[in-house]
C-alpha positions in Angstrom: 0.0 0.0 0.0 2.9 2.3 0.7 4.2 1.8 -2.8 0.8 2.6 -4.3 0.7 5.8 -2.2 4.1 6.8 -3.6 2.8 6.3 -7.2 -0.2 8.4 -6.6 1.9 11.2 -5.1 4.3 11.1 -8.0 1.5 11.2 -10.5 -0.1 14.2 -8.7 3.2 16.0 -8.7 3.7 15.4 -12.4 0.2 16.8 -13.1 0.9 19.9 -11.1 4.4 20.5 -12.5 3.7 20.0 -16.2 3.9 23.3 -18.1 0.6 24.7 -19.3 1.5 24.2 -22.9 2.5 20.6 -22.5 0.0 19.4 -25.1 0.1 22.4 -27.3 -3.2 23.7 -26.1 -4.1 27.1 -27.7 -6.2 29.9 -26.4 -9.7 29.2 -27.7 -11.5 32.1 -25.9 -11.8 34.5 -28.9 -13.1 31.7 -31.2 -15.6 30.5 -28.6 -16.9 34.1 -28.0 -17.3 34.7 -31.7 -19.4 31.5 -32.0 -21.3 31.8 -28.7 -24.4 33.7 -30.0 -25.0 31.2 -32.9 -24.3 28.3 -30.5 -27.0 29.5 -28.1 -29.6 30.0 -30.9 -28.8 26.6 -32.3 -29.3 25.2 -28.8 -32.6 27.0 -28.5 -33.8 25.3 -31.6 -32.5 21.9 -30.5 -34.3 22.1 -27.2 -37.5 23.0 -28.9 -38.0 19.4 -30.1 -39.9 17.4 -27.5 -37.8 14.4 -26.4 -39.7 12.2 -24.0 -38.6 8.6 -24.7 -42.2 7.3 -24.4 -43.1 9.2 -27.6 -41.4 7.3 -30.4 -42.4 9.7 -33.1 -40.9 12.7 -31.2 -37.7 10.8 -30.5 -37.3 9.9 -34.2 -37.7 13.6 -35.1 -34.8 14.3 -32.6 -32.8 11.5 -34.3 -33.3 13.2 -37.7 -32.2 16.6 -36.3 -29.1 15.0 -34.6 -28.3 13.1 -37.8 -28.2 16.4 -39.7 -26.1 18.0 -37.1 -23.5 15.2 -37.0 -23.4 14.5 -40.7 -22.8 18.2 -41.4 -19.6 17.8 -39.3 -18.3 14.8 -41.2 -19.6 12.0 -39.0 -21.0 8.8 -40.4 -24.2 8.1 -38.6 -25.8 4.7 -38.0 -28.9 3.6 -36.1 -28.2 0.4 -34.2 -31.1 -2.0 -33.5 -31.9 -2.7 -29.9 -34.7 -4.1 -27.7 -36.3 -0.7 -27.8 -35.6 2.5 -29.7 -32.4 2.4 -31.8 -29.1 3.6 -30.6 -27.7 6.7 -32.4 -24.1 6.0 -33.3 -21.8 8.4 -35.1 -18.2 7.8 -36.1 -15.4 10.2 -37.3 -12.0 8.6 -38.2 -9.2 11.1 -38.5 -6.4 8.6 -38.5 -6.8 4.8 -38.3 -3.6 4.7 -36.2 -4.8 7.3 -33.7 -6.4 6.6 -30.3 -10.2 6.2 -30.4 -12.5 7.8 -27.7 -16.1 6.6 -27.2 -18.3 9.6 -26.2 -21.6 8.7 -24.5 -24.5 11.2 -24.3 -28.2 10.9 -24.3 -30.9 12.4 -26.4 -34.0 11.9 -24.3 -35.3 14.0 -21.4 -37.5 13.6 -18.4 -41.3 13.7 -18.6 -42.9 17.1 -17.9 -45.9 18.5 -16.3 -46.3 21.9 -18.1 -48.5 23.3 -15.2 -45.5 23.2 -12.9 -43.2 25.3 -15.2 -42.8 29.1 -15.1 -43.1 29.4 -18.9 -45.7 28.7 -21.5 -44.2 25.4 -22.7 -41.2 23.4 -21.5 -40.3 22.8 -25.1 -40.4 26.5 -26.0 -37.1 27.6 -24.6 -36.9 31.0 -22.9 -33.9 33.2 -21.9 -33.9 34.5 -18.4 -31.9 36.6 -16.0 -32.0 36.6 -12.2 -33.9 39.6 -10.8 -33.1 41.5 -7.6 -35.6 39.4 -5.7 -33.9 36.2 -6.8 -36.7 35.2 -9.3 -35.8 34.4 -12.8 -37.3 36.9 -15.3 -37.8 36.3 -19.0 -35.7 38.5 -21.4 -35.8 38.8 -25.1 -33.5 36.6 -27.2 -32.5 39.8 -29.0 -30.4 40.5 -25.9 -27.9 38.0 -27.4 -27.1 40.7 -30.0 -25.3 42.7 -27.3 -23.0 41.7 -24.5 -23.9 38.2 -23.3 -24.0 37.7 -19.5 -22.6 34.4 -18.5 -25.2 34.1 -15.7 -28.1 34.3 -18.0 -29.9 30.9 -18.5 -31.8 29.0 -21.1 -34.9 27.3 -19.5 -36.5 24.3 -21.1 -36.7 20.5 -20.8 -33.4 18.9 -21.7 -31.8 22.3 -21.9 -29.1 20.9 -19.6 -29.8 17.2 -19.3 -28.5 16.2 -21.8 -28.8 18.3 -24.9 -26.4 21.0 -23.6 -23.3 18.7 -23.9 -24.4 17.7 -27.4 -24.6 21.3 -28.4 -21.2 22.0 -26.8 -19.6 19.1 -28.7 -21.0 20.3 -32.0 -19.9 23.9 -31.4 -16.4 22.6 -30.5 -16.2 20.6 -33.7 -17.2 23.8 -35.7 -14.6 25.9 -34.0 -11.9 23.3 -34.5 -12.7 23.1 -38.2 -12.9 26.9 -38.7 -9.4 27.1 -37.1 -8.1 24.8 -39.8 -7.7 21.9 -37.3 -9.2 18.5 -36.7 -9.5 16.3 -33.6 -6.3 14.5 -32.6 -8.1 11.3 -31.9 -10.9 9.3 -33.6 -14.4 9.8 -32.2 -17.3 7.4 -31.7 -20.4 9.0 -30.4 -23.4 7.3 -28.7 -26.6 9.2 -28.2 -28.8 7.0 -26.0 -32.5 7.5 -26.8 -33.8 6.0 -23.5 -31.4 6.9 -20.8 -34.0 8.5 -18.6 -35.9 5.2 -18.8 -32.9 3.2 -17.6 -30.8 2.7 -20.8 -32.1 -0.9 -21.2 -32.3 -0.5 -25.0 -28.7 0.6 -25.2 -27.5 -2.0 -22.8 -29.2 -4.7 -24.9 -26.8 -3.9 -27.7 -23.5 -4.3 -25.9 -22.8 -7.8 -27.0 -24.1 -7.5 -30.6 -22.2 -4.3 -31.3 -19.1 -4.7 -29.1 -16.9 -4.3 -32.1 -18.6 -1.0 -33.1 -18.2 0.3 -29.5 -14.6 -0.8 -29.2 -12.4 2.2 -28.1 -9.3 3.0 -26.1 -11.1 5.3 -23.7 -14.7 6.4 -22.9 -16.0 9.8 -21.9 -19.5 10.2 -20.4 -20.8 13.7 -21.1 -23.6 13.9 -18.6 -24.4 15.3 -15.2 -23.6 18.5 -13.3 -20.1 19.9 -12.7 -19.0 20.8 -9.2 -21.1 23.6 -7.7 -18.2 26.0 -8.1 -18.8 25.6 -11.9 -15.1 24.9 -12.4 -14.2 22.2 -15.0 -14.8 18.8 -13.3 -13.7 15.3 -13.9 -15.5 12.4 -12.2 -13.7 9.1 -12.1 -16.5 6.9 -11.0 -20.0 6.6 -9.5 -21.7 4.4 -7.0 -23.8 1.4 -7.9 -27.0 0.5 -6.3 -28.6 -2.6 -4.8 -32.1 -2.9 -3.3 -33.9 -5.1 -0.8 -37.0 -5.2 1.4 -37.5 -6.9 4.7 -40.9 -7.8 6.2 -41.7 -8.6 9.8 -44.9 -10.4 11.0 -47.5 -10.3 13.7 -50.7 -12.2 14.0 -52.0 -14.0 10.9 -54.6 -11.3 10.4 -54.9 -7.7 11.5 -56.2 -7.5 15.0 -58.3 -5.0 17.1 -55.9 -3.1 19.3 -58.3 -3.1 22.2 -59.0 -6.8 22.2 -55.5 -8.0 21.5 -53.2 -5.1 22.5 -50.6 -6.7 25.0 -51.3 -10.1 23.4 -50.5 -9.9 19.7 -47.0 -8.4 18.9 -47.0 -5.4 16.6 -44.7 -6.1 13.7 -43.8 -2.4 13.4 -42.0 -2.5 16.8 -40.3 -5.7 15.7 -39.2 -4.0 12.5 -38.0 -0.9 14.3 -35.8 -2.9 16.7 -34.2 -4.7 13.7 -33.7 -1.4 11.9 -32.1 0.1 14.9 -29.6 -2.7 15.0 -28.3 -1.9 11.5 -27.2 1.7 12.1 -25.7 3.5 15.0 -26.7 7.0 16.2 -23.7 8.4 14.3 -24.9 7.1 11.0 -22.3 4.3 10.6 -23.6 0.9 9.6 -23.2 -1.7 12.3 -23.4 -4.8 10.0 -20.2 -6.9 10.2 -17.9 -6.3 7.2 -20.0 -3.6 5.7 -17.0 -1.2 5.0 -14.6 -4.1 4.4 -11.8 -3.4 1.8 -12.1 0.4 1.7 -8.7 1.9 2.3 -7.5 5.3 1.2 -3.9 6.3 0.7 -2.5 9.7 1.8 -2.4 10.7 -1.9 -6.0 9.8 -2.4 -7.0 11.6 0.7 -5.1 14.7 -0.6 -7.1 14.6 -3.9 -10.4 14.2 -2.0 -9.6 17.1 0.4 -8.6 19.3 -2.6 -12.2 19.4 -3.9 -13.5 22.9 -3.0 -16.4 21.8 -0.9 -17.7 23.8 2.1 -18.8 21.1 4.5 -20.7 23.4 6.8 -22.5 25.0 3.8 -23.5 21.5 2.5 -25.0 20.6 5.9 -26.7 23.9 6.4 -28.3 23.8 3.0 -29.8 20.4 4.0 -31.4 22.1 7.0 -29.3 20.0 9.4 -27.3 20.8 12.5 -24.8 18.2 11.7 -24.1 15.4 9.2 -23.8 11.7 9.9 -20.3 10.7 11.0 -19.5 8.0 8.4 -16.7 10.3 7.3 -15.5 13.8 8.0 -16.4 15.4 4.6 -18.8 15.0 1.8 -16.2 13.6 -0.6 -15.0 11.1 1.9 -18.5 10.0 2.7 -19.0 9.1 -1.0 -16.2 6.5 -0.7 -18.3 4.3 1.5 -21.5 2.2 0.8 -24.7 3.7 2.2 -27.7 2.1 3.7 -30.9 3.9 3.2 -34.6 3.2 4.1 -36.6 4.7 1.3 -40.1 3.6 2.3 -41.9 1.9 5.2 -45.4 0.4 5.0 -47.8 -1.9 6.9 -50.6 -4.2 5.8 -53.2 -1.5 6.3 -53.7 0.3 3.0 -57.1 2.0 3.4 -57.9 5.6 4.0 -57.8 7.1 7.5 -56.5 5.6 10.7 -57.6 2.3 12.2 -57.2 1.0 15.7 -55.6 -2.2 14.5 -52.4 -4.2 15.1 -51.0 -4.7 11.5 -50.4 -8.2 10.1 -47.0 -7.2 8.8 -44.6 -4.3 8.5 -42.2 -3.8 5.6 -39.1 -1.6 5.0 -37.7 -1.0 1.5 -34.0 -0.2 1.3 -31.5 1.0 -1.3 -27.7 0.5 -0.9 -25.3 2.7 -2.8 -22.3 0.6 -3.7 -18.7 1.7 -4.1 -16.0 0.0 -6.3 -14.8 -2.1 -3.3 -18.2 -3.6 -2.6 -20.1 -6.2 -4.6 -23.9 -5.9 -4.4 -24.6 -9.6 -4.0 -21.9 -10.0 -1.3 -23.2 -7.0 0.6 -26.8 -8.4 0.6 -25.4 -11.6 2.0 -23.8 -9.6 4.9 -27.1 -8.0 5.6 -28.9 -11.3 5.7 -26.2 -12.7 8.0 -26.8 -9.7 10.3 -30.6 -10.4 10.4 -30.0 -14.0 11.4 -27.5 -12.9 14.0 -30.3 -10.9 15.6 -32.2 -14.1 16.1 -34.6 -14.0 13.2 -35.8 -16.9 11.2 -35.0 -15.7 7.6 -37.1 -16.7 4.6 -37.6 -15.4 1.1 -41.5 -15.6 1.0 -44.5 -15.2 3.3 -44.3 -17.6 6.3 -46.5 -20.7 6.4 -49.0 -21.2 9.2 -46.7 -23.8 10.8 -43.7 -21.4 10.7 -45.8 -18.7 12.4 -46.6 -21.2 15.2 -42.9 -22.3 15.5 -40.9 -19.0 15.3 -41.6 -15.8 17.2 -39.2 -13.7 15.1 -39.7 -14.1 11.4 -38.3 -11.9 8.6 -38.8 -12.4 4.8 -36.1 -10.9 2.6 -36.4 -9.9 -1.0 -33.2 -8.5 -2.6 -31.8 -7.4 -5.9 -28.0 -7.1 -6.2 -28.5 -4.4 -8.8 -25.5 -2.9 -10.5 -22.0 -2.5 -9.1 -20.1 0.7 -9.1 -17.3 1.7 -11.4 -14.2 3.8 -10.8 -11.2 4.6 -13.1 -7.8 5.0 -11.5 -7.2 8.8 -10.9 -3.5 8.2 -11.7 -4.2 6.3 -14.9 -2.6 7.6 -18.1 -6.1 8.6 -19.4 -7.0 10.5 -16.2 -3.6 12.3 -16.1 -3.7 13.3 -19.8 -7.3 14.5 -19.5 -6.5 16.5 -16.4 -3.4 18.0 -18.1 -5.3 19.0 -21.2 -7.9 20.9 -19.2 -5.2 22.4 -17.0 -3.4 23.7 -20.1 -6.6 25.4 -21.3 -7.9 26.9 -18.1 -4.6 27.6 -16.3 -5.6 25.5 -13.3 -6.4 21.8 -12.7 -10.0 20.7 -12.9 -11.9 19.6 -9.8 -11.3 15.9 -9.5 -14.1 13.8 -8.0 -13.1 10.2 -7.2 -16.6 8.9 -6.8 -19.9 10.7 -7.3 -22.8 9.8 -5.1 -25.4 8.9 -7.7 -25.7 5.9 -10.1 -25.8 6.3 -13.9 -27.8 3.7 -15.9 -24.9 2.8 -18.1 -22.5 1.4 -15.5 -23.1 -2.1 -16.9 -21.8 -0.8 -20.2 -18.6 0.6 -18.6 -18.0 -2.7 -16.8 -18.9 -5.0 -19.8 -17.0 -3.0 -22.5 -14.0 -2.8 -20.2 -13.0 0.6 -21.5 -11.5 3.1 -18.9 -14.3 5.6 -18.5 -14.3 9.1 -17.0 -17.4 11.3 -16.5 -17.0 14.9 -17.8 -20.0 16.8 -16.3 -20.5 20.2 -17.9 -23.8 21.7 -16.8 -24.5 23.9 -13.7 -25.3 22.0 -10.5 -28.5 24.0 -9.9 -30.0 23.2 -13.3 -33.2 21.7 -11.9 -32.3 18.3 -13.5 -35.4 16.1 -13.8 -37.6 18.9 -12.3 -39.7 21.8 -13.6 -37.8 24.8 -14.8 -34.7 22.9 -16.0 -32.1 25.3 -17.2 -28.5 25.7 -18.5 -26.3 28.6 -17.4 -24.6 30.3 -20.4 -21.3 30.4 -18.7 -21.4 26.6 -18.4 -22.0 26.3 -22.2 -19.1 28.5 -22.9 -16.7 26.7 -20.5 -18.1 23.4 -21.7 -17.1 24.1 -25.3 -13.6 25.0 -24.0 -13.4 21.8 -22.1 -14.4 19.7 -25.1 -11.9 21.7 -27.3 -9.2 20.8 -24.8 -10.2 17.1 -25.1 -10.5 17.2 -29.0 -7.0 18.7 -29.1 -5.4 15.8 -27.2 -4.2 12.6 -28.8 -4.4 10.5 -25.6 -1.5 8.2 -25.9 -1.9 4.7 -24.5 
């Protein structure tokens, strides 16, 4: 472990000491500014096409629009058959001997309820500025003819998630061409048409089209950057497993007057079991739950370098203090979580009843990290339940089992999808960091593991391509919610980040 720590430290020093022009990065600011108005108007048009995956006709209109965009920039576009909507696949080969990067983005957006939006139609994008009261006020698109404020925002469904990175990539390609240059690596681009529905259609194509997807490295252009809006690289994300546990009382719901003090209430039984799983400080008490998680001094230094304000994070959550799994937000993301997402009892009717429920059930989700396998962690949870003296089954108990065992728990689990993480000191990670450093004059924010789970983790694991997430949109973009928006400053910086990437050959 000491040797690994030395390697991480050396790699970090190399990154910090490299001259800014190490990869021949040029100053793209003037070219981006000259292109910004047209980029914003093109993005306005792009966002105006409804893109809810459940509406196949709308999605195929988006495919036609995207095909025109990419073919105009020299890409060869294919539609790959899947178990659902096709996968949009574009290729641009600049040199058969060059490194190939697989870019993943998605074309669909979340469903909308127009009544909850502060504009006429979520698919009629509007330009807004923040007023003195903190409200967002609509301004004319003609304002783009003057000085463009980087804090203005475009509001519309998919304005950020995930059409903004697509527009940034297209604009970067244009700027590169107008500068008389071309990418220094080959590009393969996937636009997933059903990411918001779980990416099952794309995932169904992995084996059939593994040769088409083959690449040296993978970039995932999705998600929000660090809340400082600095260029950000995310090297992995947590996976997710799910399970439910049910405790039992009498065979049928009973009157609490007649049988209170006689029939055990399964809610109390459940609460005692739940309390055994987590301590008051928030740390999980299940044996071996955090097993295998060790952080070197160099890794700790990278995590602590992320410009988070821990107290601000806690305060914004409306809390007096955070759980004590780890000292900071970034450190906490390196450990698996244990979350109860819903609790229910056998009574489903309206109003309150004076009954003792027949059963009580808790539904959990477990966020996994790279060191933890979902199936193995579920086995540890089951072992913990047995250790508490419960008779554990995977179905409802029989009448005979009810008469035999006083403590019964049924367990229903799904190991889900495991996490992924690319080594922060890998050649890909260091070259990507160096390219952005050369363009921006300072290193990007480097996130070891983000808290959420992206649907395409199985693709990262199955294709066995080193993958890094390059999140480009503003953190406060109202992703998946009404009034989704993209900050213009993030569009500008995102184009610059992608130009930095396109201008890098990424040697193996």
